[in-house]
N, C-alpha and C positions, 0 to 999 in steps of 0.2 A: 791177209798178209800174203802175198804174191811174191814169186822169183820174178827179179829185173831182170828184162832184156838187155843186150848189147844194143849200141847205137847203129845207125843204119853207115857210119865211118868206121866204126869197126866190124861190122859186118864184111863190108869190100875189103879189108883188111886178112882178116881170118879167110875170106875165098881164095885171095890172092897168095897165102900162105900155108894151103891146101886143108882146111879146115872140111872135114869130111863128115861130121855128126848128123845124127837125126833128128830132126826139128819138127815143131806141129808151126811153124810161123815162118815166112818168109819176108824179103821186102822187093818190091819190083825196083828196075833200074833208075828211079824216080826217088825213092827212099818210103814208100807206101808201105807198110804194112799189110799184109795178107795173112788170112787164116786158113788152113787148108782143112776144110771139113771133109773130106774124102779117105782121113786116112785118121786111124788109131793109135799107130805105130811107129809114126815121125816118119820123114825122108830127109834124103842129103838135097836140097836143091840147090848147092853148090856144083852140082853135076854139070859139064860143059855140054851136056846133050839132051835131044828132047825138048819137051813143052816148058821144062825148068833153065835151060841154058844160059837165060838172062837176068835169072834171079837169084838172092843172096839169101842164104840159110839165116834165120834170126834165131839165137839160142839164146837161152837165160845166161848171165854171167858167169854162173857156178861152173856149167857144162863146156864153157871157152876154157874156163881154169884150168878145169881136170884136163881138156884135153893137153893145155899147155905141158902140163906136169907130166902126163901120162907119154904123151908121143914127143913131148921134143926137151924132158926133166927141166924146165922152166916153171918156178913155184912163186907163184903172183898171191902179195898177202896184202888186206887192208889193215891197219890197224889205229889205235887213237894214240894220241902223241902227247907230251905234259901239259900242252896249252888246249885239251879238249877238242883238237882238229882232227881231222883224219887224215893218213899218211900211207902212200903204198913202198912195199920194198918187193924187190924180185931178186929172186936169189936162182942160179945155176944151178943145179943136182948133180952130183958126180958119187957115183956108188953110193956109199954109207958118209958120205961129206958133202956139205954144200959150200959155195962159195956166195957173197953178197955180190949183185952185179951193179944194182942201180937201188939208191932210197932216193925217194921225192924230194926234190925242194921246197915242194909248195903244200899248202895244207888246204883240205877240202872240207865242207861244210856235211857230207854224208858218206858213209862207208861207200854208199854205191857209188858217189862222183867219183871218189879215190881209186877204187877195186877199176873203173872203166879206164880212167887215164893208165893204171898199170897193165892191164890187160893190151888198151893200145901198144905202149911200150915196149911189153913181152914180144909181142907180135912182129915188131919192126927189128928184133934182135934177131928172128928166122932169116938164116940166109937163102 
């Protein structure tokens, strides 16, 4: 079992919205995945400086999910519905309360597909 990486489209949105987490993989401007074998601790490839300025950090879905929750108070959840399909929910966290912002109208065949769509929608909520 392995962690699911975000898609290139999501990686571009994450960079645009300021994601700066340390990752072990990156995408070049064409979407090709590159594994950085020179680091054991991860790198912020979204830096707009140096040799990585045109690269995109490629975190796993759970790292981006955590960043959205901790940095922007946006909680993205994928869950199974009563038809045994996967859906996502986005909640805006406010102190001890939360407010549901978006619930997907679509259903997805896998948890990962629902979560990926939810992550993209959540990134688009960031101003």
